C-alpha positions in Angstrom: -2.4 -2.9 4.4 -2.9 -6.7 3.8 -0.3 -9.0 5.2 1.2 -9.8 1.9 1.6 -5.9 1.0 3.5 -5.6 4.8 5.7 -8.5 4.2 6.7 -7.1 0.7 7.5 -3.6 2.2 9.7 -5.3 4.8 11.1 -7.4 2.3 11.9 -4.3 -0.1 13.1 -2.0 2.8 16.8 -3.1 2.2 16.5 -2.4 -1.6 14.9 1.3 -0.5 18.3 1.9 1.5 20.0 1.3 -1.7 17.6 3.1 -3.7 18.2 6.0 -1.2 22.1 6.2 -1.9 21.8 5.9 -5.4 19.1 8.6 -5.4 21.9 10.8 -3.5 24.3 10.0 -6.5 21.7 10.7 -8.9 20.6 14.1 -7.4 24.1 15.3 -6.9 25.2 14.3 -10.5 22.1 15.9 -12.6 21.2 19.0 -10.7 24.3 20.7 -12.6 22.9 19.7 -15.7 19.1 19.7 -15.1 18.5 21.9 -12.2 17.3 20.7 -8.9 13.7 20.7 -9.6 14.0 19.1 -13.2 16.0 16.5 -11.6 13.7 15.6 -8.9 10.6 15.6 -11.3 12.4 13.2 -13.3 13.2 10.7 -10.8 9.1 11.0 -9.2 7.4 10.6 -12.8 10.4 7.8 -14.1 11.5 6.0 -11.2 14.3 3.9 -13.3 17.7 4.3 -12.1 19.5 3.0 -15.0 17.6 4.9 -17.7 18.0 8.0 -15.7 21.7 7.7 -15.3 21.9 6.7 -19.3 20.1 9.8 -20.2 22.2 11.6 -17.8 25.4 10.5 -19.4 24.2 11.3 -22.6 22.9 15.2 -21.5 26.3 15.5 -19.4 28.3 14.6 -22.6 26.6 17.3 -24.7 23.9 15.2 -26.4 20.7 16.4 -26.9 17.3 15.4 -25.8 16.2 13.0 -28.4 19.1 11.0 -28.1 18.9 10.8 -24.4 15.5 9.7 -24.1 16.3 7.4 -26.9 19.5 5.7 -24.4 17.0 5.7 -21.5 14.1 4.2 -23.4 16.2 1.3 -24.8 17.8 0.5 -21.3 14.1 0.4 -19.9 12.7 -2.4 -22.6 13.2 -4.9 -20.3 10.2 -4.0 -18.6 7.8 -4.8 -21.5 9.3 -8.6 -21.1 8.6 -8.3 -17.2 5.1 -7.1 -17.6 3.9 -9.5 -20.3 5.3 -12.3 -17.6 3.7 -10.7 -14.8 0.0 -9.7 -16.3 -1.3 -13.1 -15.7 -1.0 -12.6 -11.7 -2.6 -9.0 -11.9 -6.2 -8.8 -11.1 -9.0 -6.2 -12.0 -9.6 -4.0 -14.7 -7.8 -2.5 -17.2 -6.8 0.6 -15.1 -6.0 -1.4 -11.9 -4.1 -3.6 -13.7 -2.1 -0.7 -15.4 -1.7 1.0 -12.2 -0.4 -2.1 -10.6 2.0 -2.4 -13.6 3.9 0.6 -12.5 5.1 -1.2 -9.5 7.1 -3.2 -11.8 10.8 -3.0 -11.1 13.9 -5.2 -10.9 14.1 -6.1 -7.1 10.1 -6.1 -6.6 9.8 -8.3 -9.6 12.3 -10.7 -8.9 11.0 -10.7 -4.9 7.5 -11.2 -6.7 8.7 -14.2 -8.6 7.0 -17.6 -7.8 8.3 -19.6 -10.6 6.3 -21.2 -13.5 5.0 -17.9 -14.8 3.2 -17.2 -11.3 3.8 -13.9 -9.2 3.0 -12.5 -5.9 1.0 -9.1 -6.9 0.6 -8.0 -3.2 4.5 -8.8 -2.1 5.6 -6.9 -5.8 3.5 -3.9 -4.7 4.5 -3.9 -1.6 8.4 -3.9 -2.1 8.0 -1.2 -4.5 6.3 1.0 -2.1 9.1 0.5 0.1 11.7 1.8 -2.6 10.1 4.5 -4.5 9.9 7.0 -1.9 13.5 6.5 -1.0 14.4 6.8 -4.5 12.8 10.1 -5.1 13.9 11.4 -1.3 17.9 10.5 -2.0 17.3 12.2 -5.5 16.0 15.4 -3.7 18.6 15.2 -1.0 21.3 15.1 -3.6 20.2 17.7 -5.9 19.1 20.1 -2.9 22.4 19.4 -0.5 24.6 18.4 -3.3 26.1 22.3 -3.8 27.3 21.9 0.1 29.7 19.4 -1.2 33.5 20.9 -2.1 33.6 18.0 -4.8 31.6 15.2 -5.2 34.2 12.9 -6.3 36.1 13.1 -3.1 33.2 10.9 -1.6 33.4 8.5 -4.5 29.7 9.8 -6.1 30.5 9.8 -9.4 32.1 6.3 -9.2 28.8 5.1 -8.2 27.1 5.4 -11.7 29.5 2.8 -13.4 29.4 0.6 -10.2 26.0 1.0 -10.3 25.7 -0.3 -14.0 28.2 -2.9 -13.1 26.1 -4.3 -10.5 23.3 -4.8 -12.6 25.4 -6.7 -15.4 27.1 -8.9 -12.7 24.8 -11.7 -12.5 24.7 -11.8 -16.1 28.6 -12.1 -16.8 28.6 -15.4 -15.6 26.9 -16.4 -19.1 29.0 -16.8 -21.8 26.8 -15.3 -24.1 25.7 -12.2 -22.2 29.7 -11.8 -21.4 29.8 -11.5 -25.2 27.1 -9.3 -25.7 28.4 -6.9 -22.9 32.2 -7.1 -24.6 30.9 -6.4 -28.1 28.7 -3.6 -26.9 31.7 -2.0 -25.0 34.0 -2.6 -27.9 31.3 -0.7 -30.2 30.7 2.2 -27.6 34.1 2.9 -27.4 35.1 2.6 -31.3 32.6 5.2 -31.7 33.1 8.1 -29.0 35.9 10.0 -31.1 33.8 10.0 -34.2 29.8 10.5 -33.5 28.1 12.9 -31.6 27.2 12.6 -27.8 24.6 10.2 -27.2 25.1 7.6 -30.4 27.8 5.8 -28.6 25.2 5.0 -25.8 22.3 4.2 -28.3 24.8 2.1 -30.5 26.0 0.0 -27.7 22.3 -1.6 -27.3 22.5 -3.1 -30.9 24.6 -6.1 -29.3 21.9 -6.8 -27.1 19.2 -6.6 -29.8 21.2 -9.1 -31.9 21.8 -11.3 -28.9 18.3 -11.3 -27.4 17.0 -12.3 -31.0 19.3 -15.3 -31.3 18.9 -16.3 -27.9 
């Protein structure tokens, strides 16, 4: 392992600890809905907390698989822009570049950003290597051990889900445009909850964000 990879791994460890804790929460909450095996496999393949929680929210409220997939995919569209920005900093052929692109997660992308369109590829990969196993292990602990808890709500695990999304939004909410988009999305979702099938409010809440991005 190169020095830059090791440095990225060290810098990614604090985010790995956070991923472990949030992963436990996801595992506990998802197991009754998906089953232990599907929950762990989902974390191993998808490795995207926000989209997994969104899909889980749709399924837990009675929504279908299509609505859950759409909700999760819409939350992950940010990776398209992040991947395009990273692409010039990747090396090798198409397969290697595609494989390295799988390391793009929010924290690693931010750590590797050197400004002016430059990214430290080794730092990004190293930081993700520190986070990925923590997310999967945390999910496994929650999915397999969650049954030992009398009520996950007594530990506040049910609150981690909304707190997780709030943490993702917090910095952006300092911007007036972002605050307006968040308020519009929340209002639209709340208005649709009594009248539409489960999953539709979550998907509809993405519309203001898409409009806001277009006008930016």
